[in-house]
N, C-alpha and C positions, 0 to 999 in steps of 0.2 A: 874173476869168474868169467869164463868164456861160454858163449852160446853157439852151438853148431847151427849155422843158418842153412845148411843144405838139407833138402828134403829127399828122402829115399823114395824111389818109385815103388809102386805096388808090384808084387811078385807077378801077378797076372791081371790082365784087364777083365772086368766083370762080364763083358760080352763075348770074349773070345779066349782061346787058350794062348794067345800071343802075349808076350811080356809087354809091359808098359814102354820099355825103351824101343821095342820094335814098332809099336803104335806111334811113338813120338817121331821116329825117323821117316815116316811116310810109307812104309812098306804095305800098309793095309789101307792107305788113303783112297786109292781108286775104287776099291770094293765098297768102302763106306759111302763114297760120293755116289756111286751107281745105285746103291740101295736107297739112299736118301732121295735121289731124283725119281726113282721108281715109285717110292711112297708118295712123293709130291704129285706125280701124275695121277696115281690112283685116287688120291684125295680130291683132285680136281674133277675126275670122272664121277666120283660119288656126288660131288656138289652139283654137277650138271643134272644127273639123274634125280637127285632129291628135289631140285628146283622144278623139274618137269612133273614129278609125282605130286608135289604139294601146291604148285601154282597153276599149271596148265590143265591137268586132268580134272580137278573139281570144277573149274570154270567151264569145261566142255560138257559136264554131266549134270550139275546141280542147277535147278531153276528155283530161285528163292520164292517161297510161297506157293509153289505149284508141284505137289508131290506126284501127280499123274505125269506131268511133263518130265520130271526127274526120272521116274520109273521107265518111261518110254526111252529117254536118252540112254539109260543104263542098258536096257535090253537091246537097243539098236547099236550100241557101241561097246560091246563086251571087250573088244581088244583094247580100247582106251582105258577101260576100268582095270584090266589086267596090267596095263602099262604103269598105272599109278599104284597098284597093289591094293589088296583088300585089307584094310587096317583091322577089321574085326577078327580075321583069322591070321594076321601077321603076314599076309601076302602068300600064304600056302594055298595050293589048289584044294578044292573040295574033295572029301574022302568018299 
């Protein structure tokens, strides 16, 4: 009894219309690398803005135990509040 040890490639790649053999020979490699690098850069940008929104903004606005000072900080620094996003409305502007 003999077992065929060769694996047949898929007819097409699930992400593109190119065949698996074309993907294997590197014809699409540069496009995939470019897309991957762009996604990585965008994730880093998101991480930076999320850090600002969750770390810096509340520290500039919220005064623990003093609601009046917190309200004053918010009204005086509306741009800082908008930078961090309004979590109650999902960051959307008032209607």
